C-alpha positions in Angstrom: 72.2 89.5 115.6 71.4 88.9 112.0 68.5 91.0 110.9 69.1 93.9 113.3 68.7 97.4 111.9 71.5 98.6 109.7 73.4 101.8 110.2 73.6 103.8 106.9 76.7 106.0 106.7 77.3 108.5 103.9 81.0 109.4 103.4 82.5 112.2 101.3 86.2 112.3 100.4 88.0 115.0 98.4 91.5 116.4 97.7 90.5 120.1 97.7 93.7 121.4 96.0 93.6 124.5 98.2 97.2 125.8 98.0 97.2 129.5 99.0 98.4 131.8 96.2 98.9 128.9 93.8 95.6 127.0 93.4 93.3 128.6 90.8 90.0 130.1 92.2 90.7 128.6 95.6 88.5 130.7 97.7 85.6 130.4 95.3 86.0 126.6 95.3 86.2 126.4 99.1 82.9 128.3 99.3 81.4 125.9 96.7 82.5 122.8 98.6 81.0 124.2 101.8 77.7 125.0 100.1 77.5 121.6 98.5 78.3 119.8 101.8 75.5 121.8 103.5 73.0 120.7 100.8 74.0 117.1 100.6 74.0 116.2 104.3 76.8 113.6 104.4 77.5 111.9 107.7 81.3 112.1 107.5 83.5 114.4 105.4 87.3 113.7 104.8 89.3 116.4 103.2 92.9 116.7 102.0 95.0 119.7 100.8 93.2 122.3 103.0 96.6 123.9 103.5 95.3 127.2 104.9 93.9 127.2 108.4 91.8 130.2 107.3 90.1 128.0 104.7 89.4 125.4 107.4 88.0 128.1 109.7 85.7 129.3 106.9 84.5 125.8 106.2 84.0 125.2 109.9 81.9 128.3 110.3 79.8 127.5 107.2 79.3 123.8 108.2 78.7 124.3 111.9 75.0 123.7 111.5 75.3 120.5 109.5 78.6 119.1 110.9 79.0 120.4 114.4 82.1 118.3 115.1 85.4 118.8 113.2 89.1 118.5 113.6 92.1 120.0 111.7 95.4 118.0 111.8 98.5 120.3 112.1 102.0 119.1 111.1 105.1 120.1 109.1 105.9 123.6 108.0 102.6 124.4 106.3 100.4 121.7 107.8 99.2 118.3 106.8 96.2 119.7 104.9 93.9 117.0 106.5 90.6 117.8 108.2 87.4 115.9 109.2 83.9 117.1 109.5 81.3 114.9 111.2 77.6 114.8 112.2 78.6 112.7 115.2 80.8 113.5 118.2 84.5 113.0 117.8 85.8 111.2 120.9 89.5 111.2 120.3 92.1 112.2 117.7 95.7 111.2 116.9 98.2 112.2 114.2 101.1 110.3 112.8 103.6 112.0 110.6 105.4 109.8 108.0 109.1 109.3 108.5 110.0 110.0 104.9 108.3 112.6 102.7 110.5 113.6 99.7 113.5 115.9 99.6 113.8 119.4 101.0 115.8 120.6 98.0 113.0 119.6 95.5 111.3 122.9 96.0 109.2 122.6 92.8 107.4 119.7 94.4 107.2 120.8 98.0 105.9 117.6 99.6 108.7 117.7 102.2 107.4 121.0 103.6 103.8 119.7 104.0 104.3 117.2 106.8 102.4 114.4 105.1 100.6 112.4 107.7 97.7 110.1 108.7 95.0 111.5 111.0 92.8 109.3 113.1 89.4 110.3 114.6 87.5 107.9 116.9 83.7 108.1 117.0 80.9 106.0 118.4 77.8 105.9 116.3 74.7 103.9 117.4 77.0 101.9 119.8 79.5 101.1 117.1 83.1 102.3 117.5 84.6 103.7 114.3 88.2 104.4 113.7 88.3 106.9 110.8 91.6 107.6 109.1 92.3 110.4 106.6 95.7 110.6 104.8 97.6 112.0 101.8 100.7 110.2 100.5 103.6 111.6 98.5 102.7 112.5 94.9 104.2 110.5 92.0 105.0 113.3 89.5 106.7 110.9 86.9 105.5 107.3 86.6 108.4 106.2 84.4 111.1 107.5 86.6 109.4 107.6 90.0 112.2 108.9 92.4 109.7 109.0 95.3 108.5 105.3 95.0 110.6 104.1 98.0 109.3 107.0 100.2 105.7 106.4 99.2 106.1 102.7 100.0 107.5 103.6 103.4 104.4 105.8 103.9 102.1 103.0 102.8 103.8 100.5 105.1 103.7 103.0 108.1 100.0 103.7 107.3 99.3 100.0 107.3 101.1 99.5 110.6 99.5 102.5 112.1 96.0 101.2 111.2 96.7 97.7 112.5 98.1 98.8 115.8 95.5 101.5 116.5 92.3 99.8 115.4 92.2 96.8 117.7 89.5 98.3 119.9 87.4 99.4 116.9 84.3 97.8 115.4 84.7 99.4 112.0 87.7 101.0 110.2 87.3 103.6 107.5 90.2 105.1 105.5 89.8 107.9 103.0 92.3 110.0 101.2 94.6 110.7 98.2 97.0 107.7 98.2 98.7 108.8 94.9 98.8 105.1 93.8 97.0 103.3 91.1 94.8 100.3 92.2 97.3 97.7 91.1 100.4 99.4 92.4 102.5 97.5 95.0 101.8 100.1 97.7 98.0 99.7 97.4 98.3 95.9 97.4 100.6 96.1 100.4 98.2 98.4 102.3 95.1 96.4 101.6 96.8 93.0 102.1 98.4 93.9 105.4 95.3 95.6 106.9 92.5 93.6 105.2 90.8 96.8 104.0 88.3 96.5 101.2 88.0 98.9 98.3 84.6 100.7 98.1 84.8 101.0 94.3 85.5 97.3 93.9 82.8 96.3 96.4 80.1 98.8 95.5 76.7 97.3 94.5 76.0 100.4 92.4 78.5 102.8 90.9 78.0 106.2 89.2 80.6 108.6 88.0 83.9 108.7 86.0 84.8 105.5 84.1 86.7 103.0 86.2 86.2 105.3 89.2 89.0 107.7 88.1 89.5 110.7 90.3 92.1 112.5 88.2 90.7 112.9 84.7 91.8 114.9 81.6 88.4 116.6 81.2 88.9 118.5 84.5 89.8 122.1 83.6 92.4 122.2 86.5 94.5 119.2 85.6 97.7 119.3 83.6 96.8 117.8 80.3 100.4 116.9 79.4 100.7 114.8 82.6 97.5 113.0 81.7 98.6 112.0 78.1 99.6 108.4 79.1 96.2 108.0 80.8 93.4 109.1 78.4 90.7 107.9 80.7 92.3 109.3 83.8 93.6 107.5 87.0 92.1 106.4 90.3 94.3 107.6 93.2 91.6 108.7 95.7 90.0 105.9 97.8 87.5 105.0 100.4 88.6 101.7 102.1 86.9 100.0 104.9 86.6 96.8 107.0 84.7 95.4 110.0 86.8 94.1 112.8 84.4 92.6 115.4 80.9 91.2 115.0 79.8 93.6 112.2 79.7 93.5 108.4 80.2 96.5 106.2 78.8 96.7 102.7 79.2 99.5 100.1 75.7 100.0 98.7 76.6 102.9 96.4 79.7 104.7 95.2 79.8 107.9 93.2 82.4 110.3 91.9 81.8 113.8 90.7 82.2 114.3 87.0 83.5 117.8 86.3 81.9 121.1 87.0 79.7 121.3 90.1 76.0 121.6 89.4 75.1 125.1 88.1 78.8 126.2 88.1 81.5 126.5 85.4 84.3 125.0 87.7 84.7 121.7 89.5 85.4 121.4 93.3 89.1 120.7 92.7 91.6 119.2 90.2 90.5 115.8 91.8 87.0 114.3 91.6 85.3 113.7 94.9 84.4 110.2 96.1 81.1 109.5 97.8 80.2 106.2 99.4 77.1 104.9 101.1 78.0 102.2 103.6 75.7 99.8 105.4 77.0 98.5 108.8 75.1 95.6 110.4 75.8 93.4 113.4 76.3 89.7 112.4 76.0 86.5 114.4 79.7 85.6 114.5 82.8 87.8 114.9 84.6 88.7 111.7 87.8 86.7 111.1 91.4 87.5 110.7 93.0 90.9 110.6 95.1 89.9 107.6 93.9 88.6 104.3 93.6 84.8 103.9 95.8 84.6 100.8 99.1 84.7 102.9 101.2 83.5 100.0 100.0 86.3 97.7 100.6 88.8 100.5 104.1 87.4 101.0 104.8 88.1 97.3 103.5 91.7 97.7 105.7 92.2 100.8 108.7 90.8 98.9 108.0 93.2 96.0 107.7 96.2 98.3 110.9 95.2 100.1 112.8 95.0 96.9 111.7 98.5 95.9 112.6 99.8 99.3 116.0 98.2 98.9 116.5 100.0 95.6 115.7 103.3 97.4 118.1 102.4 100.2 121.0 101.9 97.8 120.2 105.2 96.0 120.1 107.0 99.4 123.5 105.4 100.4 125.0 106.8 97.1 123.6 110.2 97.8 124.9 110.1 101.4 128.4 109.2 100.1 128.3 111.9 97.4 127.3 114.7 99.7 129.7 113.5 102.4 132.6 113.7 100.0 131.5 117.1 98.8 131.5 118.3 102.5 135.0 116.9 103.0 136.3 118.6 99.9 134.8 122.0 100.9 136.3 121.6 104.4 139.7 120.9 102.9 139.4 124.0 100.7 138.6 126.1 103.7 141.6 124.7 105.6 143.9 125.4 102.7 142.6 129.0 102.5 143.0 129.4 106.3 146.6 128.1 106.1 147.4 130.5 103.3 145.9 133.4 105.1 147.7 132.6 108.3 151.0 132.1 106.5 150.6 135.6 104.9 149.8 137.2 108.2 152.8 135.6 109.9 155.1 136.7 107.1 156.0 133.1 106.3 154.8 133.2 102.7 154.9 135.5 99.7 152.3 138.1 99.0 148.7 136.9 98.7 148.5 135.3 95.3 144.8 136.1 94.8 143.0 139.5 95.1 141.4 139.8 98.5 137.8 140.0 97.1 138.3 136.8 95.1 139.8 135.1 98.1 136.9 136.1 100.4 134.3 135.1 97.8 136.0 131.7 97.4 136.0 131.3 101.2 132.3 132.1 101.4 131.5 129.7 98.6 133.4 126.9 100.2 131.6 127.7 103.5 128.2 127.6 101.8 129.0 124.3 100.1 130.2 122.9 103.4 127.0 123.8 105.2 124.7 122.6 102.4 126.6 119.3 101.8 126.8 118.6 105.5 123.0 119.2 105.9 122.2 117.0 102.9 124.6 114.3 104.1 122.8 114.2 107.5 119.4 114.2 105.7 120.4 111.2 103.5 121.9 109.5 106.6 118.5 109.7 108.3 116.8 108.5 105.0 119.2 105.5 104.9 118.3 104.6 108.5 114.5 104.8 107.9 114.7 102.8 104.7 116.9 100.2 106.4 114.5 100.0 109.3 111.5 99.6 107.0 113.3 96.9 105.1 114.0 95.0 108.3 110.4 95.3 109.4 109.2 93.9 106.1 111.7 91.1 106.4 110.3 90.1 109.8 106.7 90.4 108.4 107.7 88.2 105.5 109.3 85.6 107.7 106.1 85.5 109.9 104.0 84.9 106.8 106.2 82.2 105.5 106.3 80.4 108.8 102.6 80.2 109.2 101.2 76.6 109.1 
């Protein structure tokens, strides 16, 4: 009932940038994060880019007294990097790995090897069921020529669908993570519109931290200054989103971000700023309304825009599939010609071998290598086409449902 005591929940979210052998002063920063979390006493901690299980184990040991419950989500080749620490018991967990996550041959980016996912932990606090999601979407790298936009949109769509279909029994939904999208990007608008999630920064009664809530700022000593030149104030890509589903209300009383070096230290926690929200959850008299936003026409426009971008990605993937398929066929033909020439020479049907044996063998190995590589990439892009096509169809059905509403 209205007026019942409120539950006050303090949430901490951070992309830790803890890549073994690559991230600067990683172990020192992990220790610093652990020390700070022990001192601050948050209720819930959502971390991304904890790529090393040893780092997670170190944090778990350090935080055992303050956060006795935790979970590390494992996926991909080197892991999802996602973990949760909580003062309250974790009742259940679930991991969903995104269907698309970049390209295996883009080694300099490496997202494909990470198994980008969304992790779910279910908790019950003071009789209120919480579905808490933590995620990390594909990075942007270049805003002007964003080759990964279709993949990130597929991830945003799958994230929205995952939340909608797994949160029906929950009272409150929380999502934290590095979404790698600006607040007005189509992916964020799609995610928020399709799930009804509210942005803690936009809803906060009091805010303290970097201007405009930015979480990737040029002043951070670990950021690439050249990449931040188009954004002199920084960008906001780390979020805490929430909503109440049943007869509860959720309000963000206060939102903070870190602002550079940790207190008493010469380094920040990460190349990202942390996001800290204080949420108030209270029971209300009437159940909360619709799962989706009320502005269905605006949502239909967002779905249309997202579907268009996915269609662009689909056509690009089809071109890639065709190119690599043709390359595989040409390599196979070259191998067959070499095999025919070799058999003819062995059978005495032809003249002496026109090429030196070493060159002939090297050419055969090269053609074989190209055949395997091109075939593998052809199959990869074939799967990419199917996933993009499937997402486009799902968006079309969702759009039709929105347009047919009375």
